C-alpha positions in Angstrom: 0.7 14.6 29.9 0.7 10.9 29.3 3.6 8.8 30.6 4.1 5.4 29.0 4.8 3.2 32.0 6.7 0.1 30.9 4.7 -2.0 33.4 1.2 -0.6 33.1 1.0 1.2 29.8 0.2 4.8 29.1 -1.2 6.6 32.1 -1.9 10.3 33.0 0.8 12.2 34.9 -1.5 12.5 37.9 -0.7 8.9 38.7 3.0 9.7 39.1 5.2 11.7 41.5 8.6 13.1 40.5 11.6 13.8 42.6 13.2 15.6 39.7 16.9 15.6 39.1 19.6 14.6 41.6 20.2 17.6 43.9 23.6 19.2 44.2 25.8 18.3 47.2 24.8 19.9 50.4 27.3 22.5 51.8 29.0 21.9 55.1 27.2 23.3 58.2 29.9 26.0 58.6 29.9 27.0 54.9 29.6 30.7 54.1 26.1 32.2 53.4 26.9 32.4 49.7 27.3 28.6 49.5 23.9 28.1 51.2 22.3 30.7 48.9 23.6 28.8 45.8 22.5 25.5 47.2 19.0 26.6 47.9 18.3 29.0 45.0 20.5 28.1 42.1 19.6 25.0 40.2 20.2 23.8 36.6 17.2 24.6 34.3 18.0 22.6 31.2 16.3 23.4 27.9 15.8 20.1 26.0 16.0 16.4 26.9 16.5 15.8 30.6 16.4 12.5 32.7 14.1 12.7 35.7 13.2 10.2 38.4 9.5 9.4 38.7 7.5 6.9 40.7 4.2 5.4 39.5 2.5 6.0 42.9 -1.0 5.2 41.9 -0.1 2.2 39.8 2.6 -0.4 39.9 4.7 1.8 42.4 7.8 1.2 40.2 10.5 3.9 40.0 11.1 5.1 36.4 13.7 7.2 34.6 11.7 9.5 32.3 13.6 11.4 29.6 11.5 14.5 29.0 11.9 17.5 26.8 11.7 20.5 29.2 10.7 22.8 26.4 7.4 21.0 25.5 7.0 18.2 28.1 7.3 15.6 25.3 8.4 12.2 26.7 11.3 10.7 24.7 11.9 7.6 26.7 10.8 5.8 29.9 12.7 2.9 31.5 12.7 1.1 34.8 15.1 2.8 37.3 16.4 -0.6 38.4 18.7 -2.3 36.0 
């Protein structure tokens, strides 16, 4: 998969690392086991366009917001995470 870095141009995905989507809020330490189960195991799995946070670790080291189609990995947009 090629990612068009706005600073370096198109680069292979091996140059990047992703942290994915923002995680859900962590349950309180005394939350019931069901809440911990949901926190650890149940995550959104969107089909279609989805914004993800990536870092160009083997390039400019910039953080990027990549809009990717989760059905086919097509990149729809890339922008700098800082505004």
